[in-house]
Structures are given as C-alpha cells and as structure tokens.
N, C-alpha and C positions, 0 to 999 in steps of 0.2 A: 539562602533558606528558601524562600516562595519556588524558584526555580526549579529548587531540586524536589519540593512536591509536585509540581507540574509536571515533570519529565519522570518521576516516578507512578504518579496516576496515569499519562501514557502509556509507559510500558505494562502498567498494570492490565491495561483496558487491551492492550494489544493480545498478551498474554493470555488473559480472558476469550479475547476470541479465538485465540489458536486452542485450547481447550475446548471451547466449544465446538470448534471447526472438526477438531479431533474425533471426540465423543461422535460428532454424528457421522462423521467416515467410518469410524466401528462399527459403529449401528448398520451402517448399508453393507458395510463388509460381512457382518455377522447375518444380515437377512439374506444375502447374495450365496454363504455358505450353506445356510440352512435350507433354501430353497434345491441346491445342488446334490444333498445330502438326501432331501424328501424325492426330486427324480432319482437317484440311483436307487433309494428303496424301491420304488416304485417299479424302476425297470425289472428291480432283481425280484419282484413278488411277481412281476407280471412272467418273465423268464420262469421262473420255478413253477408257474400253475401252467405253464405251457408245457416243461417238463414233464409236471405229474399226469397232467390228460394223456398225453402222448404215452407214459407209461403206462397208464391204464387201462387205454385203447389196445395196447400190447397184450396186457394181461388177459383183456377180455379175448380177443382173437384166439389167444391160447387156449383160456377157456374152453371156449367155445370148438376148438378143432381137438380139445381132450372128450370132450361131453360126445363129439360124433365117435372118436375111435370107444369109449365105453360105450355108447348107443349100439353100434356095429357088432361087440364083441357080445353084450347081451343078447341082441338078436339071432347073433350063431349060433350062441349057446340054446336058447328057446327052440329054434329051427332043428338042432340036432335032437332034443330029446323025444 
C-alpha cells in the first residue's frame, strides 16, 4: 500500500512538472504569436502610410497642374477683354 502511494506521488509530481512546462511553453508561443501579429500590423500601417503619402503627393501634383490651367485660362480671358 505504501508503495502505491509513493508511485502515485511520483506520477503526480511528474504530471505536475509536465503541466507546468506545457503552461510555460504555451505562454512562450503566445508571446511569439503576439509579437508576429504586432510586427505584421506595424508593417501594414507603414505600407498604408507610404501609399497614402504617394496618393496625396500625386493629387497635389494634379491639383497644381489644374491650377496652372485655370490660371492660364483666366489670364487669357482677362487679356482678351
């Protein structure tokens, strides 16, 4: 009977050790996944910012060209009067 208690306590200790190790490994995996998701989000935000800047710059160039056309038209109308 005493031997069964000793064997049960040994198995209990081993199982507890495995459960503790499993919990630790899951925590480490969660940290890595969270970091990868964060990195992916930062990359996405950076890419979007660059694209938005490029789009905004293109719109400013187009607007500047439109202003030149309007200015030229107004000056030609004023010169014809």
